[in-house]
Structure formats: C-alpha cells, structure tokens
C-alpha positions as CSV (number, residue, x, y, z in Angstrom):
1,M,126.1,152.5,-48.5
2,K,124.3,152.3,-45.2
3,N,125.7,154.3,-42.3
4,S,128.2,152.1,-40.5
5,T,126.9,152.9,-37.1
6,L,123.4,151.8,-37.9
7,I,122.8,148.6,-35.9
8,K,119.9,146.4,-36.7
9,T,118.6,143.0,-37.4
10,R,118.8,142.0,-41.0
11,T,116.4,139.6,-42.3
12,F,114.8,138.5,-45.5
13,L,112.0,136.1,-46.4
14,A,111.3,134.7,-49.8
15,I,108.4,132.4,-50.1
16,L,108.7,130.2,-53.2
17,M,105.2,129.5,-54.3
18,F,103.8,128.1,-57.5
19,A,100.3,128.1,-59.0
20,V,100.1,124.5,-60.2
21,F,97.7,124.3,-63.1
22,S,96.0,121.2,-64.5
23,S,92.5,120.0,-64.9
24,A,92.8,118.3,-61.5
25,V,94.8,120.6,-59.3
26,S,94.5,124.0,-61.0
27,G,94.4,127.0,-58.7
28,Q,96.1,125.3,-55.7
29,I,99.2,126.9,-54.2
30,K,102.0,124.8,-52.9
31,T,105.2,125.7,-51.0
32,V,108.2,123.8,-52.3
33,N,112.0,123.6,-51.8
34,V,112.4,125.0,-48.3
35,P,116.2,124.8,-47.8
36,S,118.4,125.0,-44.7
37,V,120.7,128.0,-44.8
38,I,123.8,129.1,-42.9
39,I,123.2,132.1,-40.6
40,T,126.1,133.8,-38.8
41,F,125.1,135.5,-35.5
42,Q,127.5,138.3,-34.5
43,V,127.4,140.4,-31.3
44,D,129.7,143.3,-30.6
45,M,131.0,143.2,-26.9
46,T,132.9,146.5,-27.1
47,Y,131.0,148.4,-24.5
48,R,130.4,145.4,-22.2
49,I,134.2,145.0,-22.1
50,A,134.7,148.7,-21.6
51,N,132.5,148.9,-18.5
52,G,133.9,145.7,-17.0
53,A,130.8,143.6,-17.5
54,F,132.6,141.1,-19.8
55,N,136.2,139.8,-19.5
56,P,137.3,138.3,-22.8
57,F,140.0,136.2,-21.0
58,T,137.8,134.6,-18.3
59,D,134.2,135.0,-19.4
60,S,132.3,133.0,-22.1
61,L,129.4,134.0,-24.4
62,D,126.7,131.7,-25.8
63,L,123.4,131.9,-27.7
64,P,120.3,130.3,-26.2
65,G,117.1,130.4,-28.3
66,T,114.1,128.6,-29.7
67,M,116.5,126.9,-32.2
68,N,118.2,125.0,-29.4
69,G,115.4,124.8,-26.8
70,W,117.0,127.7,-24.9
71,A,119.8,125.3,-23.9
72,G,122.5,127.5,-25.5
73,T,125.3,126.9,-28.0
74,P,129.0,126.2,-27.6
75,R,131.0,129.3,-26.9
76,L,131.0,132.1,-29.4
77,T,134.4,132.8,-30.8
78,P,135.9,136.3,-31.5
79,V,136.2,137.4,-35.2
80,G,139.9,137.8,-35.6
81,S,141.3,140.2,-33.0
82,S,138.1,142.2,-32.8
83,K,135.6,142.4,-29.9
84,V,132.9,140.9,-32.1
85,Y,131.9,137.3,-31.3
86,E,130.0,135.0,-33.6
87,Y,128.4,131.6,-33.9
88,V,127.4,129.9,-37.2
89,Y,124.0,128.1,-37.3
90,T,122.3,126.1,-39.9
91,L,118.6,126.9,-39.8
92,D,115.5,126.1,-41.9
93,S,114.5,129.0,-44.1
94,N,111.2,130.8,-43.8
95,T,111.1,130.2,-40.0
96,V,111.1,132.6,-37.1
97,V,113.5,132.1,-34.2
98,Q,113.8,133.9,-30.8
99,Y,117.0,134.2,-29.0
100,K,119.3,136.2,-26.6
101,Y,123.0,136.4,-25.9
102,R,124.2,135.6,-22.4
103,I,127.4,135.7,-20.4
104,N,128.8,132.5,-18.7
105,G,125.7,130.5,-19.5
106,N,123.6,132.4,-17.0
107,M,120.2,133.7,-18.0
108,A,120.5,136.2,-15.1
109,T,123.3,137.9,-17.1
110,A,121.5,137.6,-20.4
111,E,120.5,140.5,-22.5
112,F,117.4,142.6,-21.7
113,P,117.1,141.6,-18.1
114,N,113.9,141.7,-16.0
115,G,111.7,140.1,-18.5
116,G,112.9,142.1,-21.5
117,P,111.9,141.0,-25.0
118,N,113.7,138.3,-26.9
119,R,115.4,139.0,-30.2
120,M,113.4,137.8,-33.1
121,Y,114.6,136.9,-36.6
122,R,113.0,135.5,-39.7
123,V,115.3,133.2,-41.5
124,P,115.8,134.0,-45.2
125,N,116.3,131.5,-48.0
126,H,120.0,132.5,-48.4
127,P,123.0,132.8,-46.1
128,D,122.9,135.9,-43.9
129,T,124.8,137.6,-41.1
130,V,122.8,139.0,-38.1
131,K,124.7,141.8,-36.3
132,C,124.0,143.7,-33.1
133,F,125.6,145.1,-29.9
134,Y,125.1,143.3,-26.6
135,N,121.9,144.6,-25.1
136,D,121.6,146.9,-28.1
137,Y,123.8,149.3,-26.2
138,N,125.9,151.7,-28.3
139,P,126.4,155.3,-27.0
140,A,126.8,156.5,-30.6
141,T,123.2,155.5,-31.5
142,V,119.7,156.3,-30.4
143,P,117.0,153.5,-30.2
144,M,113.8,153.9,-32.3
145,T,110.7,151.7,-32.3
146,F,108.5,151.6,-35.4
147,K,105.0,150.2,-35.0
148,C,102.4,149.5,-37.7
149,N,98.8,148.5,-36.9
150,M,97.7,145.7,-39.3
151,S,94.2,145.2,-37.8
152,Y,92.3,146.5,-40.9
153,Q,94.5,144.6,-43.4
154,L,93.9,141.4,-41.4
155,K,90.2,142.0,-41.3
156,M,90.0,142.6,-45.0
157,G,92.0,139.5,-45.9
158,R,95.0,141.5,-47.3
159,F,97.4,140.2,-44.8
160,D,97.8,136.7,-43.3
161,K,99.6,136.3,-40.0
162,V,101.0,132.8,-40.9
163,N,102.1,133.2,-44.5
164,D,102.8,136.9,-44.9
165,Y,105.3,139.3,-43.3
166,L,105.7,143.0,-42.9
167,D,108.9,144.8,-43.5
168,F,110.3,148.3,-43.2
169,A,111.8,150.1,-46.3
170,S,113.7,153.3,-45.6
171,E,116.6,155.4,-46.7
172,V,118.4,154.1,-43.6
173,N,118.3,150.5,-44.8
174,N,118.8,151.0,-48.6
175,W,115.0,151.1,-49.1
176,G,114.4,147.6,-47.8
177,A,117.4,145.9,-49.2
178,D,118.0,144.3,-45.8
179,Y,114.3,143.5,-45.3
180,D,113.9,144.6,-41.7
181,V,110.9,142.5,-40.5
182,L,108.3,143.6,-37.9
183,F,106.8,141.2,-35.5
184,D,103.5,141.1,-33.6
185,R,105.1,140.8,-30.2
186,G,101.9,141.5,-28.2
187,N,99.6,139.4,-30.4
188,D,97.5,142.5,-30.9
189,S,98.0,143.0,-34.6
190,I,100.5,145.8,-34.0
191,Y,103.7,144.9,-35.7
192,E,107.0,146.5,-34.5
193,F,110.7,146.4,-34.7
194,N,113.6,148.3,-33.1
195,I,116.4,150.1,-34.9
196,N,119.4,152.0,-33.5
197,V,120.1,155.2,-35.5
198,D,123.3,157.3,-35.5
199,T,123.2,160.3,-33.1
200,S,123.9,162.6,-36.0
201,Y,120.2,162.3,-36.7
202,I,119.6,164.2,-33.4
203,V,122.1,166.9,-34.1
204,N,121.3,167.7,-37.7
205,Q,117.6,166.6,-37.6
206,P,117.4,165.1,-41.1
207,K,114.1,163.5,-41.9
208,I,113.9,159.7,-42.2
209,Q,111.7,158.6,-45.1
210,Y,110.1,155.2,-44.9
211,K,107.2,152.9,-45.9
212,Y,105.9,149.5,-44.9
213,R,105.6,146.7,-47.4
214,I,103.9,143.3,-47.3
215,N,106.3,140.4,-48.1
216,G,109.0,142.8,-49.1
217,D,107.2,143.6,-52.4
218,W,106.9,147.2,-53.7
219,Q,103.8,146.1,-55.5
220,N,102.3,145.5,-52.0
221,A,103.8,148.6,-50.4
222,E,101.7,151.3,-48.8
223,S,100.0,153.6,-51.3
224,V,100.5,156.6,-49.1
225,P,103.3,159.1,-49.7
226,N,106.7,158.3,-48.1
227,R,106.3,158.6,-44.3
228,I,108.5,161.0,-42.4
229,A,110.1,160.4,-39.0
230,R,112.6,162.5,-37.0
231,V,114.8,161.3,-34.2
232,Q,114.6,162.9,-30.7
233,D,117.2,162.8,-27.9
234,T,116.4,160.1,-25.4
235,I,117.8,162.1,-22.4
236,G,115.3,162.3,-19.7
237,G,113.7,159.0,-20.6
238,F,112.1,160.0,-23.9
239,K,111.4,157.1,-26.2
240,N,111.3,157.4,-30.0
241,V,108.2,155.3,-30.7
242,I,106.4,155.9,-34.0
243,E,103.1,154.1,-34.6
244,V,100.8,154.3,-37.6
245,W,98.1,152.2,-39.3
246,Y,99.1,150.5,-42.6
247,N,98.1,152.8,-45.4
248,D,96.6,155.1,-42.7
249,Q,93.5,152.9,-42.7
250,D,92.3,153.5,-39.1
251,P,88.6,152.7,-38.7
252,A,88.4,155.2,-35.9
253,I,89.2,158.1,-38.1
254,P,86.6,159.3,-40.6
255,A,87.7,158.6,-44.2
256,A,86.1,158.8,-47.6
257,P,85.1,155.6,-49.4
258,F,87.2,154.3,-52.3
259,V,87.0,151.9,-55.2
260,Y,89.4,149.5,-56.9
261,N,89.3,146.6,-59.4
262,V,87.5,149.1,-61.7
263,A,86.9,147.4,-65.1
264,I,84.8,147.3,-68.2
265,Q,83.0,144.0,-68.9
266,G,81.3,142.9,-72.1
267,N,81.7,142.9,-75.8
268,L,83.1,146.2,-77.1
269,S,81.0,146.2,-80.2
270,V,78.2,148.5,-81.5
271,G,74.8,147.4,-80.1
272,Q,76.3,145.4,-77.2
273,T,75.7,146.2,-73.5
274,I,78.9,146.8,-71.5
275,T,79.1,147.1,-67.8
276,G,81.3,149.0,-65.4
277,S,82.4,146.9,-62.5
278,Y,84.3,147.9,-59.3
279,T,84.9,147.0,-55.7
280,Y,83.6,149.5,-53.1
281,E,85.2,149.9,-49.7
282,D,84.9,152.1,-46.7
283,V,87.3,151.9,-43.8
284,N,84.6,153.1,-41.5
285,S,82.2,150.4,-42.7
286,D,79.8,152.9,-44.1
287,P,77.6,151.1,-46.7
288,E,77.6,152.3,-50.3
289,G,75.0,154.8,-51.2
290,I,74.2,156.1,-54.7
291,S,77.6,156.2,-56.4
292,I,78.0,158.4,-59.4
293,Y,78.8,156.8,-62.8
294,R,80.0,158.4,-66.0
295,W,81.0,157.2,-69.5
296,F,83.4,158.8,-71.9
297,T,84.8,158.4,-75.4
298,A,88.0,159.7,-76.9
299,D,90.2,159.2,-79.9
300,S,93.1,158.1,-77.6
301,T,93.4,157.2,-73.9
302,T,95.7,160.2,-73.4
303,Q,93.2,162.8,-74.7
304,V,93.3,165.6,-72.2
305,I,89.5,166.3,-72.1
306,P,87.5,163.2,-73.2
307,D,84.0,163.5,-74.5
308,T,81.3,162.8,-71.9
309,I,78.5,160.5,-73.2
310,P,75.5,162.6,-72.2
311,G,72.5,161.2,-70.2
312,I,74.3,157.9,-69.3
313,L,74.4,157.8,-65.5
314,A,74.1,154.0,-65.0
315,V,76.6,151.2,-64.6
316,N,75.5,149.7,-67.9
317,Y,75.8,151.3,-71.4
318,V,74.7,150.2,-74.8
319,V,77.5,150.9,-77.3
320,A,76.3,153.3,-79.9
321,A,77.2,153.6,-83.6
322,A,78.8,157.0,-82.9
323,D,81.3,155.2,-80.6
324,S,82.8,153.2,-83.4
325,G,86.5,153.7,-83.7
326,K,86.8,155.3,-80.3
327,Y,88.0,154.3,-76.9
328,I,85.4,154.1,-74.1
329,A,86.0,154.9,-70.4
330,F,84.0,154.1,-67.3
331,Q,84.3,156.3,-64.3
332,V,82.9,155.7,-60.8
333,M,82.8,158.2,-57.9
334,P,82.1,156.2,-54.7
335,V,79.4,157.6,-52.4
336,A,78.7,156.3,-48.9
337,A,75.2,156.1,-47.6
338,S,76.4,157.8,-44.4
339,G,79.5,159.2,-42.8
340,I,81.7,162.2,-43.4
341,P,83.2,162.6,-45.9
342,A,80.7,160.6,-47.9
343,M,82.2,161.1,-51.3
344,G,85.5,159.6,-52.5
345,D,87.8,160.3,-55.4
346,P,86.6,159.2,-58.9
347,V,88.4,156.4,-60.6
348,R,88.4,156.0,-64.4
349,I,89.3,153.0,-66.6
350,W,89.7,153.0,-70.3
351,S,89.0,150.2,-72.7
352,G,92.1,148.4,-74.1
353,V,91.0,148.8,-77.7
354,K,88.6,150.9,-79.8
355,V,85.0,150.1,-80.4
356,V,84.3,147.9,-83.4
357,N,81.3,148.3,-85.7
358,T,80.4,144.7,-86.2
359,I,77.7,143.5,-83.8
360,G,78.6,140.2,-82.1
361,I,82.3,140.4,-82.7
362,D,84.5,141.5,-79.9
363,E,87.4,143.9,-80.1
364,T,90.0,141.1,-80.8
365,G,88.0,139.6,-83.7
366,H,87.3,136.4,-81.7
367,N,84.2,135.3,-79.8
368,P,84.2,136.8,-76.2
369,V,85.4,134.7,-73.3
370,R,82.8,132.3,-72.0
371,F,82.8,130.9,-68.5
372,Y,80.6,128.4,-66.7
373,P,79.0,127.4,-64.4
374,N,78.0,130.5,-62.4
375,P,77.6,130.1,-59.4
376,V,80.5,127.6,-59.2
377,S,81.3,124.8,-56.7
378,D,84.5,123.0,-57.4
379,F,85.5,123.8,-61.0
380,I,85.0,126.7,-63.4
381,T,85.6,126.4,-67.2
382,L,86.9,129.3,-69.4
383,E,86.6,129.2,-73.2
384,N,87.7,131.3,-76.1
385,L,91.0,132.3,-74.5
386,I,93.0,132.4,-77.8
387,S,94.0,136.1,-77.3
388,V,94.4,135.9,-73.5
389,E,97.9,135.7,-72.1
390,K,97.3,135.9,-68.4
391,I,94.4,135.2,-65.9
392,E,94.1,136.4,-62.3
393,I,91.3,135.7,-59.8
394,F,90.6,138.3,-57.1
395,S,88.4,138.1,-54.0
396,L,85.8,140.8,-53.3
397,V,88.4,142.6,-51.1
398,G,91.0,142.6,-53.9
399,Q,93.2,139.6,-52.7
400,N,94.8,137.7,-55.5
401,V,93.8,134.0,-55.1
402,F,95.0,132.6,-58.4
403,T,97.3,133.6,-61.3
404,L,98.0,131.8,-64.5
405,N,100.6,133.1,-67.0
406,N,101.6,132.1,-70.5
407,I,98.2,130.7,-71.6
408,N,98.4,128.8,-74.8
409,T,95.0,127.2,-75.1
410,E,91.4,128.1,-76.0
411,K,89.9,126.4,-73.0
412,I,90.9,125.7,-69.4
413,T,89.3,124.4,-66.2
414,I,90.3,125.9,-62.8
415,N,89.9,124.1,-59.5
416,T,88.0,126.5,-57.2
417,S,87.3,124.0,-54.4
418,S,89.7,125.8,-52.0
419,L,88.1,129.2,-52.4
420,K,85.8,130.5,-49.7
421,A,82.2,131.2,-50.6
422,G,81.6,134.7,-52.0
423,L,82.0,137.0,-55.0
424,Y,85.1,136.8,-57.1
425,F,86.5,138.6,-60.2
426,I,88.4,137.0,-63.1
427,K,90.7,139.4,-64.8
428,F,91.9,138.7,-68.3
429,Y,95.1,140.3,-69.8
430,S,95.7,140.5,-73.5
431,S,98.2,142.5,-75.4
432,A,95.7,142.8,-78.2
433,A,92.6,143.6,-76.3
434,G,93.8,145.1,-73.0
435,T,92.3,144.2,-69.7
436,S,88.8,143.0,-68.9
437,A,87.0,141.3,-66.0
438,V,84.0,139.2,-65.2
439,K,82.4,138.2,-61.9
440,F,81.4,134.8,-60.6
441,I,79.9,133.5,-57.3
442,K,81.6,130.7,-55.3
443,N,79.1,128.6,-53.4
C-alpha cells in the first residue's frame, strides 16, 4: 500500500492498437475505440484554510483548464465533511489536459502564481481520480522533480513524441501501478514530473528505487539497474531535482558500442551457408570498425563451456558434417573504428534446433522461408510459413514496425508502403525451429 502522505498526479495511458492484416491493408496500424471516461479531480484545501487563504463559507473554488478553454467550471463541492473539494469531468481518453485550481474565479489567486507551471494530466482509458493539495503545499512532504532526457531515444526512433509517453515506476508508486507520466514542458526533449514525498524520507534516508518506462510497459523499460535517489531537506532553498538520460545513453559521455537483434540466418543443414546478423550501435556515433565474430557448437544451449569452431572468424559459416546433431551459436563482439572504449560486450545467440544432416532440408523438415521482392516497394510476400507462428518486422534501430500473431497459412503478403526507406529485419518465431531473421531493403 502506498504511503498515505504521498501526493501526486495519477495517470494512465493505454493505446489500443491493432495490426490489421490482409492482402490489401497488412502492416498498417490503426487506433480504434477511443472512449470518453469519467475523471474526478480532487484538491485538498486543508492548509489554505488553516492559514486563512480560503474560507469554506464565503469563498468558492473552480477548475479552469484546456478542457474548458480556461473559462473554469462550476463550483467544486466538498467531499462529505472533509476539506477536500472535487469536480467530476467527462474527458476523451488518451488526451493531455492542462489546468489549475483557483479561488473565487480569479486567476490572480490561482495555484502557482507568477507564471508558475500548469498541472498536466494524461487521461487514461478508464475512470480515475486525480488528487493533490492546493499549490502542492503540504508541510508533511518534500517536493522532488524527476527529469529524464529522451533526446537520444527520439533521435534513434525509439520514442515518438506524439504517440508514446514516458512514465515513472518506483517503490513509492507501487512500481508504476499509478502510471506517473512525465511531460516535455520545455519542448527540449527533457521529460519531467513532480512528486511530494513524505518527510520521513529525510529523517531515515531510505533509498528510493526507480526506473523509467516507455508506454508503461516493462518490456520497454530501461535496461540499466534500478536507479537510486535520496531525499534532501529543502530548508535553505535546496531543490530535489534528479536528472538522467534514458538508459544512461548520453552522447556526451564516452561509451562502448553495443549490438542487438543478433540472429542466425539460413538453412541449418550440413553444407549450407549460415550468416550471423546483428544491429550495431554506438551512442557517441563512432562508426563500426572490425567487430570480432566467433562460432560455437554444443550438445545443449546450456552447456557451460561450448566448443569453439576453430579458424572461423567471419560472419558467414558453412555448416560442417561434424556439426550434425549439435546446436550452433554465433557471437559478435562490437568494435568501434574510433573512440574509447572501442570494444563492447560480446553477445551470443544459439540456434533454436540442432543441425540436420540432410542438405537442402531445414531444421523443421520444411523448405526454408522465402520472401520477395528484395528490395521492396509496396508489398513483400513470404512463403513456406507452415511452421511459423509469429512474424515481427524491425527497423535498423530496433523499432518494431509490424507484428502478426497466430499465423495459419503458408503464404502471406504484407503492405510495406508506410515504411520509410532503409534496412529492415523480419523475425520469425517457431516453437519447432526457434527464432530466425532475414533482412530486406525498403526503397
């Protein structure tokens, strides 16, 4: 259960999207069923009443914002006999609203005077209650500002300002259960949000663990270890502001290159040429130098020390008769042409099944997947998919641009007209044959 004195904006965004597949519209993403939802805005006036800034018998409270053209709402009403006031709104889900509370309909007495920031809230797709104290003032709490620089993620196409959102997952908000969303207030790709933390965090100095996530999805969370923050006393004007780069990917700090989308392509049969594929990336924009490749065999993918295939230092490998009945692994250690450090961590991928001894037959007993044309303009056709259950298409920077599940056919055609020109990877998932990938070029 969250600490009862933790005051913050609760928000959730769920984008309902479907990959609509047919020979005509395959691969196109559509947003459907955007409902209106009931949102209850609540503001606690306890401390405004205590210091004489609000008289519950003579003063009124309303809520101007972008949802009403800043004209304000009818009076907020108290919740029972409490000093909490509320107004119930019906708003379109998946939209962002800005607002402030004000006393007696006067913007001069509104929250955060002297040009202070507006409150911002992303409307979820379900009813919600947004709670705060007027002016965020609560002497039992300490304000904290968390900032995350998304410049690199935007540059690499891993984050979209319009369709994606960034949230904060921490032990202080049930690890993201409330989906605290950050906003780019300064239009500088630095996303931020404010949270008021109980003063006990100052006295006892417990660490606050947290991470950032894209679209509230743990699959798209930062890959770095849990971040640690500690709350400092704000006496003397100190401000608790914690700023990081998403995944610590700051181009100004030297970093080693890394690889992802590592896969083995080709027919896993004796006599056939297989190819190790991967995507190289360097935060500092250092180009790839001579990366180091290795091939291994083993009786199982959990073998502690696999057998190195001697003398094979290239990205291609011709499957030998001695490999029959064994698993094969491809490993790449990325090396940058310049920069320090120039060498990254090695990444190894194992074949999904063992090598078979029949030339021309792949590991599933079926003809290997065929695809054409390549390069592609508007449509790409895939054949021999009888053992494939799922297909995904990724851009060169690892962004998923298409997913198709529950494949129950040998041949499909995918509409690629909406894809930007460049190199893409098609990834095939099969319970019988594991995972494999091929590359194609979009004109």
